[in-house]
N, C-alpha and C positions, 0 to 999 in steps of 0.2 A: 071749917075753922077760919075765924076771922081775927085780924089784928089791924086796928086802924082802918085804912082804906083797902088793905090787902086781904085776900081770901084764898083758901086752898080747899078743894073738895076731896073727901075720902069716900071711896066706893067699897062696899062690902063684897064678899065673894058671891059668885053666881055660877050657874051651870056652864056658862060660856067662859067665864074668867074665874077659875078656882083659886084666886088669891086676892089680896087687898090691893087697891090702887089709889094713888093720889094724883090729882090733876090740877094744873095751874098754868098761868101765862107768865112767861119771863122772856125778856129780850125780844118781844114781838112774836113769839111763837108759843104754841100750846105744848106743855111738857106733861107726859104721863109716865109714872114709874110704879113698879110692882113690888110687893112685900109679902112674905109668908105669913106674918102675924099682924094682928091689928096694932099691937104695941109698937112694932117697928114703923108701921105706916103713920101712927099718931105722932111719934117723936119726930119723924122726918117732916111731917106736915107742919108741926109747930116751929121747927127750925126755918123751913122755907118761908112761911108766912111772915116771920119776923125779918128775914133778909129782904123780902120784897117791900115790906113796910119801910125799911131803912133806905130803900132805893138801890140796894145792892142786888140787882137782878142777875148779874153774872154769877155771884156766889149761889144764888137760889137755883140757878140752872144746873149746878154741879150735882152729881150723884153723891151719895153719902161717902163712898170710898174716896171720890175725888176731893170732896170737901175736907175730909180728914187729912189727905195728902197735902192739900193747900195749907191747912193749919199747921201741919208738921213742918212744912217748908218755911213758913213765916217764923216759927219758933227757932228753927235752926239758924236762920239769918239773924234773928235778934241776939242769940247767944254769940254768934260770930262777931257781930258789931261790938258787943261788950268786951270780948277778948281782944279785938284789934285796938280798941280805945284804951285799954289798960297798958298797951305797949308803947303808947305815944311818948316821945321824948320831949316834945315841945308842948308845954301846958296851954299855950295860946292857940295851938292848932285846933280847928273845929272838929267836933266828934264825927266819926265815920258812920255813914248811913248807907245801907245797901237795899234798895228796892228789889222786890222779887223779879221784876222785869229785867233790871240791869244785871242781876246775878245770873239769870237764865241765859241772857245774851252772851255774857262772858263765858259761861260754862259751855254753851254750844260752840262758840268760836274755838275754844281750847280743845274741846273734844273732836271737832272736825279736823283740826290740825294734827292732833296726836294719834287719832285712830281709836280702835276698839279697846286698847289697854287702859287700865285705870289711870286717871290723871295724877294720883298720888305718886306713881312711879316716876312720872315726868318731873314732879316737884322735888322728889328726893334727888334725882339726878342733877337738877338745877342747883339745889342747895349744896351739893357736894362739890360743885365746880365754880359757881359764880356768886351765889347769894351770900355765902358765908365769909366773904372777904371783909376785913376790918378796915374801916376808913382811917387813914392817917396821911398827913401831908408829906409831900416829897422831902421837905426839909427835915422833918422828924425821922422819917425812914432812913434818910441819908446819915443823920447823926447816930442812929442806932447801929447801922452798918459800920460806920467809921469807929464807933466805940468798941465794937467787937474786934475790928482790925487792930486797934491800938493795943488791946490785951495780948494779941499774938506777938507784939514786939517786945514783950517782957519775957526774959528767959525763965524757964520752969525752975531752974536751979542756978545759983551763982556760977558764972564761968561757962554756962552752956550757951549755944547759939540759939536765938529766938526763932520761932516758927516763921516769922515774917520780918523782913528787913524794915527798920524804921524809915528808911528812905522811900521804900515802896508805899508804906502806909501814908507818908507825907504827900506823895504824888497822888494817891487815891483821894486824899482830902481835897487837894487843889481842884481835881477834876469834878468831884461830886459837888463841891461848894459852888462851882461855876454852873453846873446843871440845875441845882436847887434854886439858885438865885434867879434863873431865867424862867422857871416854871413853878409858880406859887399855886399849886393845885394838889389834889389828893392823888396818891399813887394809883388807885383803882380807876381814876379818870384819865390817866395817860393814854395816848393813842400813838399809832405809828406816825401820824402827822407831827406830833410833838417832837419825836426823835429825829425825824427827817429835817424839821425846821432847825433844831439845835445844831446839827452838823452842817446844814446848808448855809445858815446865816451866822450863827455865833462862833463857829470854828472855821470859818471860811479862810482865814489868813494863816492857819497852821499847815504844817507839812503833812503829807499822807501818813508818815510814820507816827507823828504826834496824834493825829486823829484816830489811828488804829489803837493807840494806847487808851484813848478815851473810850473807844468801843469795848475794849477788854474790861475796863473798869465797870462800865454800865451793864454789860452782860452779866458780870459776876454779881452786881448789885440787884439786878432783876431776879436772879435765882434766889438771892437772900430774901427778897420781898415775897416770893412764892412760899418759902419755908415759914415765913411769919404770917401767912394768910393775908398779906396786903395786896396780893395779886392772885387770880385764879391760876390753876395749873395750865389752862388752855388760853392764856392771855394773848399769845401770838405777837407780842411786841418785838420779840427777837427777829421777826420776819420783816421788820422795817427795812426799806431799801438802803438807807444810809447807815444801818448798823452792820452791813457787810464790809469786811476788811477791804481796803484799797490795795492795789498792787504797788509796792514801793521799790524804788531803785536804791539798793544799798550802796551803790557805787563800787569802784574798784578797791580791792584789798591793797592797802599801802604797807610797805615794809621798809626797814632801814637797810642801808648797806653795812658791810663789815666795818668800814671806816667810820661811819656815823655811830655805830654801836660802841666802838672803841672810844670815841670822843665822849659819849655820854657816860661811860664807865669811868673814864679818867677824871671827869669833872664832878661826878657824884661823890658826896661825902657821907661817911659813917654808914648807918644801916641802909640808907638810900642806895648805896652802891650794891649792897647785897640784894636788895629787891630788884634793882635794874638787871643784875646778873641772873636772878631767878626768872624774871620775866622773859629775857632773851634767850636763856639757855635751858629753861625747863617749861616755858610756855604757860606759867600760872596766870590766872586772871587777876585783875586788880584787887577785887574783893578777897580772893584767896590769899593774895600776898599780904593784905592788911590783917588777916586773921591768923597768919602763920606764926608759930612760935619757934624759938631757937631749938627746942628739943625735937621738933619735927624734922630738922635737918640731920640730926645725928642718931636718932632712935634706931633707924634701919640702915646699917652700913651699906653705902653705895646707892641709897635711895632717899628721896624726899617723901615723907608720908603725909599725904593730904587726907586728913580724916573726914568722916561724913559731916561733922559739924563745921568744917571749913570749906568743903567743896560746894560749888554752886549747885550741882546736881544732887547733893547730899549722898553721894556714893564715894566710898573710900577708894583711893588709887595710890599707887606707888610710881613715882617719876624717877627714872634713873639719873644719877649724878654723873654726867659725862665728864671727861677729863678737863675741858675748858672750865666748866662750872666748878669742879672741885678745886681748881686753882684759885678761883675767886673766893670760895668759901673757906678755904684752909686757914687764913689768918684769923678767922672768927670762932675757932673751935673752943675758945675759952668761955664763950657765952652759951649757957645750956638751959636757962630758964627764962620765962616771960616772953612777951610779944617781941617780934623783931622791930616792928614799928609801933611805938608807944604813943605817938601823937594822933591827932585827928585826921580824918580822911581829907579834909580841906587843906590841911598843912602839907599832906603828902603830895597832892596835885600841885600845890603852889611851888614846892621844892623841885618837883619834876619839871615844871615850866621854867623855873629859874635856871636849872641845870642845863636844859636844852638851849636856852639863850646863851649861857656862858660857853657852851660847846659849839655854838653857831650851827645847831642842828634844827631843822624844821620839825616842829611837833606834829606827830601823826597819830590819828586815833587808834588806840589799842595796837600800835604797831609792833611793840616788843613781842606780844603773843603771836601776832600774824607772822612776824619774821621767823620766830622759832618753828612754827608749824610748816611754813613754806620751805625753809632750808632743811629741816629735819626730813620732810617728805622727799625732797630731792636727794638727800644723802642715803636714806634707807630704801626708798621706792616701795614702802610698805604702808598702805593707808590704815590698815587695822592697828598696826603698832603705834603709829603716830596718834591715831584717834584715842587709843587707850592711854597714852602718855598725857595727852592734852585734855582728857576728860570730855570728849565730844563723840560724835558718830562718824563712822567711815564715809557715810553719804555726804556729810557736811565737809569733810576733808576733800573728797573727790570733787564736789561742786565748786569749792571756792579756792583751793590752794594748789591745783595742778599747774605745772609749767610756769610758775612765777619767777623762777630763778634758775641759774645754770649750776652744774656740779662744781665749777670753779668758785662761784660765788658762795655756795654752801660750804665748801672747804675753807674759804677765807673767814666765814662767819664763825665757825666752830674752832678756828685757830686763834681767836682773840684771847690774849692772856694778860695778866697784870705785868706791867713792866718792872724790871728789877729796881728802877729808880723809885718805885712806890714804897719800897722798904716794907717793914713789918709793923709800922706804927698804925695801930687800930684804935680810934677813939671809942670811948664808952658810948653805947647807944643812947643813953639818956641825954648826952650832950648835943645830939644832932637831930633828934626826932621831935622836938617840942612843937 
């Protein structure tokens, strides 16, 4: 059989060779192949002679089965290229082409690395952890997170305490805004080096405590990004060295003396006097004081009811009204409804600062609560009782408040009473809490 300059010889059956054979030269060697029927030999000879005539001796040297496999592989690659090109997002991007040699090289490398299991299993695992992340900038992801946090600051019903303090939401915004401003990249492209650089360079002037607050915000934001598929579950960014909390020195617990406490109470006016007394003789936190209502003082005879919506830990507790506190609260029993402090938090801190100046008392951080816990522990010698009254843990009491004062000092603290000269004149809360 001839075609142009190429030729293939077909041999009929013989006693020595009871089958049909074709013979030809390809790639510098003689190729002989056998077939059961003449029709099969003829069809293959026709294919081979045309391949040789085209100069494709490699294809001509393939057996029929190999040639079919080769054709099958080319068709599969062509279909794959069509599929990949339909997924392009950039119309200017050139079409994808996959030569068989390149495809087989990539397959062999992947198979060698993954082992005998099917490669599709590796691909499924990859898609489940890495490849399905959605690209979004740090700025946009931060805005989404902050938007969700903002929703938590809105009470579900009027009068209820929101899930998140607006103050905390505002602080989160300041921190994430600073981070997003310094890293204009996509979330999935963030690395440990980015986080280390942020703390090492951009937050270098802050205190360890402030940097720890940044760490808490960023860790929470990273978890949010995982839930939104902006980061894979195995991103490992939390392992960045600078994302580990620093050891902070909280400093010594500062407390007031009984004389200083008496001076603060004497100079406090209106509802502020009630809140100062509650801070020093019941140990309530500032935020708890600002949420407290008059009804909380009288609802449970002999106790202040700090409801779940008002407590920092969102756990209800009853704080006993000790005799000294009862003396300070008694003139106010006519008030039964509404907030004790009706003004803003900023106004509260301003009046406390002015009162301390008028009383010639140095302002100390959270000292009213610290004083109550310290003197109460000395008086009762019962960490569990004081922890329950203050809404904290016995371990915290043991670690921070032991041996800060003497029994005589505790006795003097709980002996502070209103002077008779103060009389019974009690101004209306609305006149003093603006």
